[in-house]
Structures are given as C-alpha cells and as structure tokens.
C-alpha positions as CSV (number, residue, x, y, z in Angstrom):
1,M,-0.8,12.6,-7.0
2,K,-0.1,15.7,-4.9
3,I,3.2,16.1,-3.2
4,E,3.3,18.3,-0.1
5,I,6.7,19.8,0.7
6,E,8.0,22.0,3.5
7,R,11.2,23.0,5.1
8,E,12.1,21.7,8.6
9,D,13.6,23.9,11.3
10,D,17.0,22.2,10.8
11,G,17.0,23.3,7.1
12,R,16.2,19.9,5.6
13,W,13.2,19.6,3.2
14,I,10.5,16.9,3.7
15,A,8.2,15.8,0.9
16,E,5.2,13.6,1.3
17,V,2.5,12.0,-0.9
18,P,-0.6,12.1,1.3
19,D,-2.5,9.6,-0.9
20,L,0.1,7.0,-0.1
21,S,0.4,6.5,3.7
22,G,3.9,6.7,4.9
23,V,5.5,7.9,1.7
24,M,7.7,10.7,2.7
25,A,11.4,11.6,2.2
26,Y,13.9,14.1,3.3
27,G,16.4,16.0,1.2
28,E,19.0,18.6,1.7
29,T,17.4,20.6,-1.1
30,R,13.7,21.0,-2.2
31,E,14.5,19.2,-5.5
32,E,16.2,16.3,-3.8
33,A,13.3,15.7,-1.4
34,I,10.9,15.8,-4.4
35,A,13.0,13.4,-6.4
36,K,13.3,11.0,-3.5
37,V,9.6,11.0,-2.7
38,Q,8.6,10.5,-6.3
39,S,10.9,7.5,-6.5
40,L,9.6,6.0,-3.3
41,A,5.9,6.6,-4.4
42,L,6.6,4.8,-7.7
43,R,8.1,1.8,-5.8
44,V,5.1,1.7,-3.5
45,I,2.6,1.8,-6.4
46,A,4.5,-1.0,-8.2
47,D,4.6,-3.1,-5.1
48,R,0.9,-2.7,-4.5
49,L,0.1,-3.6,-8.2
50,D,2.3,-6.7,-7.9
51,H,0.3,-7.8,-4.8
52,G,-3.1,-6.9,-6.3
53,E,-3.6,-4.1,-3.8
54,A,-5.5,-0.9,-4.6
55,I,-3.7,2.2,-5.7
56,P,-5.0,5.8,-5.7
57,Q,-6.7,7.2,-8.8
58,L,-4.0,8.7,-11.0
59,D,-5.3,11.7,-12.9
60,E,-1.8,13.1,-13.0
61,L,1.3,11.3,-11.9
62,F,2.7,14.1,-9.6
63,T,1.8,17.7,-8.9
64,V,4.1,19.9,-6.8
65,P,3.1,23.3,-5.5
66,A,5.2,26.2,-6.7
C-alpha cells in the first residue's frame, strides 16, 4: 500500500494511506508519521478482516516515496 507524506506549514508531518479511507497520522518527524500511519493501517486491516470486510489488494505491504 502506498503511503503519501508531506510536511504541514506548522512543521509537522502528515502521512496517509489513500487505499484505506481515513487512515492518516501526524508526527513531529517524517519517520514518526510513517510509523504511526503504518501501525494504524495494520489495525484497520485487522479489524476489517475480523469483521469479514474487504481489504485492498496487498502486492506490497507499504511503499514510501523517497
């Protein structure tokens, strides 16, 4: 799943997984935002599996642009 990341005007970083609606997280550093959004995405996927809901096709777990 692709992670999109950008820096906000206030200096915080925001990371988002577009394939999972609403999965986004802030961090003080780029690495922190990525770690938080990966953790949240895994919890959302696990919850969907527990409830028999569809999840996105997973060719790769996470990809982060350089």
